[in-house]
N, C-alpha and C positions, 0 to 999 in steps of 0.2 A: 709710230701711232698713226701716222697720216694713213699710211697703208691699210691698217686695220678698220679705221673709219669708213674709209672709200669702199673695201670689200663688203662691209655691212650693211651700208646704204644701197649699194647696188644690189645685193642679195634680198633687201625689205623691197624696193622696187621692181626688181623681177617676179617676186612673189606676189605682189600687190596688184599686177597686171594680170594675173592668171584668173580673177573673177570680178563682178560686179560687187559694189560694197554698199552696205546697208550702215545705220545709223551705229553708234556705239551701243553693246550689248551690255547686261549687268556682269559684273565680276572681271571686267578687262582693267589690265593696267595701263592707264593714260600716260603714266611717267615713269623714270626710271628707278625712283625712289618713293614718292609720293604716294599714298594710296587714297583712292575714292573711297565714298561710303557705300557703293554700290556691293552687293553680294550674289553668290551665286544662287540661283533660284531652288526653293524646295524639291529634292530628289534628285537632282543634276550633278554632277561631276564635271571636274575641270583639270586637265594636266596642263602644268606651265613649267616652262623649260628658261631659267636665266643663265646668261653668260656675262661677267663683268670683268673688263681688264682694267688694270690700275697701274700707271706708268709715272716714272719720273720724280725721285728724291734729291735732295740738296747735292749730294755728289754720289759717283759711282754710277752702276747702272742696276735698276730695279723694274722688273717687270713681273706682274702678278695676275692670276685669273681665278675667279670665283666661279662654282659652278651649281647652282641651286635647282633640285628636281622637287616639285611641289604637285602633291595630290588634294584637290579641294573637293568638298562635298557640301551640298545645302541642306542643312538638318532642316531649318525653315525658310522661309522668303528673307528672314531676316538674320538669321544666325548662321553662320557659314564655319567649318571646321577643316583644317589643313595639317598635312604632314609634310616636312621637308627632309631630304637628304642633301648633304652639304658637302662639295669637294674643293680642291683646290689645287694650283701649281705655284710653285715660288721659282724664280730665276733673278738671282741678287748677288751682285759682286762689287764688294766694296762699299755698302750703302749704310748709311745710318738707321738707328733704330733706338725706342726708348727701352725695350724690353729686354733686348738681345744682349749680353754682357759685351761684347765687341761692338755693337753698333754705336755707342756711347762714346767712342774712342774716333779718332781722325780717321783711321784706316777701313773704319765700317765694318760689316759682317759679309761673308759669303756663303750662300746656301743655295742649292738647286734640288728641288724636291717635290714630288707629287703626293697627296694625301686625301685621306676622307677626315673632313674636317668636323662634322658633328650631325646631329639629327634635331630638329625642332619642331613644335607643334603651335599651330595658330590658330586663335580663336576670335571671330568679329561677329559682334552684335548690333545690329544697326537700330537706332532709336527712331529717326525721322529720316524720310526719305526726301531728296532734293527735287523729284517728280512729283510725290504725292503731298508733300508739306512744306515744300518751297524752301526747304533748307534741310542740309544733310547732316547728320550726326550718328557718330558710331563710336564703339570703344573695343580695343584690340588688345589681347593678351598673347604673348609667344615665350613660353618656357623653352629653352635649349640645353642641349647639353655638348659642349665643346671637347675637340681631342686636340685640336692644332689650332696655333694662333697664326690668323690670316695675313697680319703684318709682317711677321718673319720668318713662319714657318716652323717655330720651336713647337714640341709634341707638349700639352698637357697632361696635367693628372687630375683628372675628374673635375674640370671646370664648370661650372652652371652659370646661368644668366636668364634674367627675365625681362623682356621689353614689352612696355605697355603703350599705348598710342591713343589720344583723342583725335578723330577725325572729323573734319569738317569740310563741307561742299555746298557751292551755291552755283546755280545754273542761271545762264541770262540767254536772251535773245532766243527762248523757245528751245533751250537746251543746246544751243550751238555754240555758247562761250562757256567753259567749265572752269572754276576758281577751287582749288583745294588747299587745305592747309592741315599738317599733321603735327601736333605736339608729342613728343617722344621722349619718353623715359627708361634708363635701363640699368640693372642692377647686376654686377658681374662679381662672382667670386672664383678668384683665379687662383691655380697653383702650376707651375711648372714642374715638368718631370725632373725628379731629383731634389726637389724643393721642399722643406718641412712647413713653412709655413703658408698660410694663404693670403692673398692681396685681395683688398676689396677695390671695386670702381664702379663710379657711377657717370652715366653719359646723360646730357640734356641736350636733345636736338629740336630744330625747327626745320621743317620741309614745307614748300609751298610751289604750287605749279599752276599754271594759267594756259589754256589751250583753246583752240579755235577749229570748229570744224569748217573747212573751207571747201570741202567737196563730200558727196556721201560715202560716209568711213573712212575719210581720211582728215588726222588733225595735227596741226602744229602748234607749237606752243614754247615756254619758258619755263624753267625750273629752278629753284634754289633752294640749298641745304646748307644748314649750321650746325657744326658739331662741338660740343662743348663737353670736355672729359675731366674727372675729379677724382684723383688718386685717394685712396682709402675714405672714398665718400665724400669728402669735403675740402680735398686741397686742389685747388684749381690748378689743372697743368698746361691746358691750351685750348684754344677755341680756332676754327678753321672755319671759312666760307667757301662755296662752290657754288658756280650758277652757269647754265648753259641750255642749248634748244632740246627739245623732246617731241620726237614723230612719231605717230600712231596710225595704224591700218586695222580695219576690222572687215571680215566678212561673215556669212552666215556661220562657217564651220570653223574659222580660226581667227588668231588677232595677233599682232606683232606690234613690238615698240621699240625704239632705238632713242637712247639718250647719253648725251656729252656733257660731261660736268666739268667745268675748270676751275682750280681754286684762285681765287681773287684776292684772299687775305687770309693772313694767320697771326694768331698771338701766342706765343713769343715767336720772333723772328730775329733774322741778323746772326749773330753767333753766340751760341748758350754758355753757361757757366764753365764749360769743360774745353772750352776754346773749339769746340764742334759748329761749322758754318750750319746751319739748318735752314737756309733760305736759298743757298747756290747763288745764281746771278739772275735770281727771280725777284728781287725787292721784298717785300713785306709778305712773304708767303711762310708757312710752316711745314718744311718739308723732311721733317727728321723721322716721323712715323706716319705722317698721311702724305698721300700722292698728289702731284700738281693735276693730272688727267687720270679722269675715271670714264669708261666708254660702257654702256649696259646695252645689251641685247635682250629681249624677252619674247617669247610665242606661247600662245594658249589655245589650248583645243578642247573647246567644252563638248559636253555629250549626255 
């Protein structure tokens, strides 16, 4: 994992050195997870590519990569529409998982595959601008159709989900310091291939980020994420917390972001009801179906 982080940092630094950098532009992703309230200007497009690596569960080996390719369009200055094509790779050997039948056993599951994960549509409507109104407020909805589970690589049968976000943003010090918070809800209707029954899932997440522009076009900050999952929409299954740094660079023609999140707490933790170790040697972490490390690199090209 350290090797992946070093390569990503060097690549971002090299690319950033190619041109002089202005202040952040509308529509940029300042963080790996949290969204700002800025939208793509009316009549403009943006192509964005995300690569996310997820590493380390409580036992066995687990390495997964998510790839998201997005095309954004500014319908108006306050309304943005996007389409995502999502893919992934899985390299797991003797690892735990919530939904794979073998993942709930001490020996874990093994799977090596690559897949087209799904397609999703994103709509963001901004009500208030942090620049014009002093405080940013926007609403986000993302319907998605998934064909593969990113946590274990199992194939779905017509699984659907909808993610909702309320986005908040406050700028300080003449827009040099930016604070964002996202309140996130997601409903999922899941059916794995070969199963007859649908399963329901409700996720409630909190994402917060604080970043500082220390030079023209260069930002450095911190980001934190909390994920809470409820089976059948009401039964609490687990809560997980991550935190880590986020770095952002912007020029007139492109921008890039690198974020590293480390799990700092999970509930439950230790040994579960099946005698399976869900924390490994990592203390109070939940590593049965979520990872200790998450490294995200994003790049966007507005036009």
